[in-house]
N, C-alpha and C positions, 0 to 999 in steps of 0.2 A: 766658700765652697768651690773646689777646683772643678773646672769644666774642660773637657776635651770635645771639640766639635768637628766631626768629619764632614767633608763635602766633596763633590766631584764624581760621585758614583752615577751609574746609569746603564743604559742598554747600548751595547756596541757590537758590531759585527766581528767575526773572527778575523784576526790580522790587524784589527784597529788598535787605537790608543786611547788611554784615559789618564788624567792626572788627578790624583786624590790630594786633598789638603786636610790638615788637622791643626786647628787653631786652639791654643791652650791658655788657661789662666793661671798656670802654676807660676809661683815666684821662683826666681833663680833658675829659669828654664835651662840655662846653659849647663847646669850640672846633671841634668837628667839624660839617661839613655832613652831615646825615643824609638818606638817600634811600630810596625804594622803587622797585624795578625789577620787571619781570615778563618771563617767557619762556613763550610758548605752544609746544606741540609743533611742531617743524619750523620754528620762527621764531627770529629773533635776540632776544637780551635787549634790552628797551627801557625807557627812563625812564618812570616813572609820576609821581613827584613828589619834590621836594627841599625841605629847610628848612634855613636857615642858623642859626647860633648866635643871631642877633638876631631870628629868627622870620620872615625873608623867605622866601616860598614860590614855587615854580615847578611848573607842572603840564603834563603832556602835553595837547594839545588834545582828545584822545579822552576824557579824564576830567574836564576842567574843568566845574565846576558840579555834579559828582556825588561827587567824592572830596575829602577834606580831610586834609591832613597836619598833625600837631602833635607837639610834643615836651615832655617834662617833664624838665628838666635835673636836678632833685633826685632823680629816679628813674632817670636814665640810660636813658630809654625814649623811643622814637618810635612814633607811632600812625598808622594810615591808616584813616579812616572812609570806607567805601564804601557809597554809596546808589544807588538806581536801577540796580542791577546788570544787565548784559546778558550774553547767552551769549558774546559776544566778549571779555568780561573774564576768561573762564576761562584761567587760567595758574598757573604757580608764581610766587609773589611773594617777592622777595628784599629783604632789608634791607642797606643799605650805609652805612658810616661812612667819611668821607674828610676829611683835613686836608691843607694845602698846605705847611706849613713845619715839619718836613720832610714831603715827600709820603708819605702812607700811605693805603691803602684796604683796608678789611676788609669781608668778605661773610658773611652768614648762609647757612644751608643751604636756606632757603626753606620756604614753606608753600603748600600747594595750595588754590586757590580754584576751585570748579566751579560754574558758573551754568547750571542746567538745570531743566526742568520734568519 
């Protein structure tokens, strides 16, 4: 049973920072594209950032320059450093692991990030 466990969410004031972590039990972690997605109440889930096995990153325009995704293949873990947080960043943040051959996609249960004064 593959598990993705997110941690690091919480309440933070606008302008503050949080670091999310996602520990996974997938085998051959290094072949997976890892991603962070978020879903605010009443909205669809949206991409935040992804990182390939080779370290190539992709970000949503709304978080570029503020968020940084990284991975530690030795620890089977992906991170999301979030700086200059805004109230509109308030969401449940989900970790995703995806590979293409064969195609599989795994999701964590999410961690809540609340940005409020």
